[in-house]
C-alpha positions as CSV (number, residue, x, y, z in Angstrom):
1,M,-8.6,53.2,-12.7
2,L,-8.5,49.5,-13.4
3,I,-6.2,47.7,-10.6
4,I,-5.1,44.1,-11.2
5,R,-4.1,41.8,-8.7
6,V,-2.2,38.3,-8.7
7,Q,-3.2,36.5,-5.2
8,D,-3.1,33.4,-3.4
9,T,-6.3,32.6,-2.3
10,A,-5.1,29.3,-0.4
11,R,-5.1,30.8,2.9
12,A,-7.8,29.6,5.1
13,D,-9.8,31.6,7.1
14,A,-7.2,34.7,6.1
15,P,-7.4,37.3,3.4
16,A,-6.0,36.5,-0.1
17,L,-2.1,37.1,0.0
18,T,-1.6,39.8,-3.0
19,L,1.7,38.9,-4.7
20,A,1.7,41.8,-7.5
21,E,-0.6,44.5,-8.5
22,Q,-0.8,47.0,-11.3
23,R,-2.8,50.2,-11.9
24,I,-4.0,51.6,-15.2
25,G,-5.8,54.4,-16.1
26,L,-8.7,54.4,-17.8
27,A,-8.8,57.5,-19.8
28,G,-7.8,57.2,-23.7
29,N,-7.1,53.7,-23.1
30,P,-9.4,51.5,-25.3
31,L,-10.8,47.8,-24.8
32,P,-10.2,45.2,-23.9
33,I,-6.9,46.6,-21.6
34,P,-3.8,44.0,-22.1
35,F,-2.0,43.4,-18.7
36,K,0.8,41.5,-17.6
37,L,2.2,40.9,-14.0
38,T,5.4,38.8,-12.8
39,V,5.1,37.3,-9.8
40,D,8.6,35.8,-8.1
41,R,8.4,32.5,-8.2
42,D,10.1,32.2,-4.4
43,L,6.8,34.0,-3.0
44,I,4.4,31.2,-4.1
45,G,4.0,28.5,-1.9
46,K,3.7,24.6,-2.2
47,N,0.1,24.6,-1.8
48,A,-0.7,27.8,-2.9
49,Q,-3.5,28.7,-4.9
50,I,-2.7,31.7,-7.5
51,T,-5.5,33.5,-9.2
52,V,-6.4,37.0,-10.8
53,T,-8.5,39.7,-9.6
54,A,-9.8,42.7,-11.5
55,R,-11.7,45.7,-10.1
56,I,-12.1,49.4,-11.4
57,E,-12.6,52.3,-9.0
58,R,-13.3,56.0,-9.0
59,K,-12.0,57.9,-6.3
60,G,-12.0,55.0,-4.0
61,K,-15.2,53.8,-4.7
62,L,-15.6,50.0,-6.4
63,L,-17.7,50.5,-9.7
64,F,-16.5,47.3,-11.2
65,I,-15.4,43.8,-10.1
66,N,-14.6,40.3,-11.8
67,D,-17.1,37.6,-10.1
68,T,-15.5,34.7,-11.1
69,I,-12.2,32.7,-10.1
70,H,-9.6,32.7,-12.5
71,R,-6.2,30.3,-11.9
72,A,-3.2,32.1,-13.2
73,L,-1.3,29.2,-13.0
74,V,-2.0,25.7,-14.2
75,D,0.5,22.9,-13.8
76,G,2.7,25.5,-12.0
77,Q,2.7,26.9,-15.4
78,P,1.2,30.8,-16.5
79,R,-2.2,31.0,-17.9
80,H,-3.8,33.7,-20.6
81,V,-6.2,35.1,-18.4
82,D,-9.6,37.3,-19.8
83,L,-11.1,39.1,-17.3
84,K,-15.3,40.1,-17.7
85,L,-16.1,42.7,-15.1
86,K,-19.5,43.4,-13.6
87,E,-20.9,46.3,-12.2
88,V,-21.5,46.5,-8.7
89,G,-24.7,47.4,-7.6
90,K,-26.7,46.6,-10.6
91,P,-29.0,44.2,-10.5
92,P,-28.6,40.5,-12.7
93,T,-30.6,40.3,-16.1
94,R,-32.2,37.4,-16.7
């Protein structure tokens, strides 16, 4: 299962606030997998830092995750985001 979230990550010492989430089954979906999430602008605070995260899980076990920050808004405008996921637990390549 591919799980994509739009989150506000500006809250200090607190978990990110999920503003939107999409779940996509991977069976039969060719790569790359397109996604589109919509966030109500009223949920976005003045000092919000809106980012997009993605992960792939199987039966609740994390298999892949993005490891870089991807901002979803730049100067208040939505931004196209391409996410590259890394395998969890795999040693880095040199």
